N, C-alpha and C positions, 0 to 999 in steps of 0.2 A: 901680527903687527902690520905687515904690508897691506893686508886686506882692510884694516881700519883706515889707513891713509887713503885708499882708493874710494872707500865709501864716503869719507868726509869731503872729498873733492866735489861731489855732486851737491852737497849742502850749501856750498858757497854761492850758488846762483839762486838765491831765494828771491822770489818776486816781492818787491816792496809796494806794489800797487800803483806805481807811477807810470804805467803803460798807457794811460790816457783812456782806458776802458773802465767804465763804472761797474764794478762787480760787488761793491760793498754792501749795499742795502738789500738783502734778500735776493730773490730771483728777478733779474731785470728782463724786460721784454726783448725777445729775440726778433730782430728786424728782417734778417735774411735767411732764416733757417730753411724755409721751404725751397727757395731758389738754390741754396747751397746743396741741399740734399739732391736736387735734380742734377746739378752740375757734377757733384761727386759721382752719381750713378753714371752720368754721361762719360766721365773720365775713367770708368772701370771699377768703381767701388760697388758695394752691395746696394741693392735697391732700397734697403732701409739701413743706412749707415748708423753707427753708434752715435747716440746723442752727444757724447763727450767729444767725438771727432768733429761733429758739426759745430758745437759750441766753441771749440778751439779755433776752428777755421773762421768762424764769424768774428771772434775776438781779433784775429789777425786782419781781417777785412776792415773792420771798424777802425782799428789802429792805423792802417794804411790810409784810409779815407781821411781820418782826422789829421794825420801828419801832412798829407798832401794839401788839405784845405788850409791849414795854418801856414804852410810854405807859400801857397798861392796868395793868401791874404797879405803876406809880408812883402812879396815882390811886386805886385801890381798896385792898383789903386787901393789905398789903405781901407781895410774893412770890407772889400768886395772881392769876390772870386769871379773871374771871367775865363772864358774858354781859352783865350790866348795864354793866360797864366799857366793853366794846366798843360797846354801844349809845350810851353817853354820848359816846364819842370821835367817833362818826360822826353825831351828831344834827344837825349843821349842813349835812351833805351830803344833800340830799333823795333823790337816786337810791340812794345806799348805804343810807340809813335805810329807805327803802321796801322795798328788797330784803331787808334783814335782818329787817324786820318780817314780810314774806311768808314767809321761810324759817322763822322762829320759829313762826309760826302753823301752817304746814304740819307742822312737827315735832310740835307739840301734837296736831294732828289724827291724825297717824300713831300717836302713842302711845296715843290713845284708841281708835283702830281696832284696834291690836294687843291692847290690854287686852280689848276687847269680843270679839275673835276667840278669845283664850285662854280667856275665861270661857265662851263658847259651846261650845268644844271640850272643855275640861278641867273646867269648873266644875260641869256637871250629870251 
């Protein structure tokens, strides 16, 4: 009797499909599976992780991106996502904030390097 109660507790969390990820109509195209497999291997998983693990992780990534995009569209200029909106949303998460700051700094350095390279090759 007690075992029956424990087993039914898990059935209460049934996915109603409202997670924002479209899994309804057959097999949908996986956008990040190759990259996620490499990341999983880099973080200690098997070189060929289970497809189910990659699919679950990809669902989580897509859900996160979708939620962040919707939030960014709501706080900034309506209907547009800008870098400042994403930075504003993650400002309270120190790890994400530091990573975004590093990536933005690196992006600016790459832009300056490309510009200097183009001026050196084509400017004179």
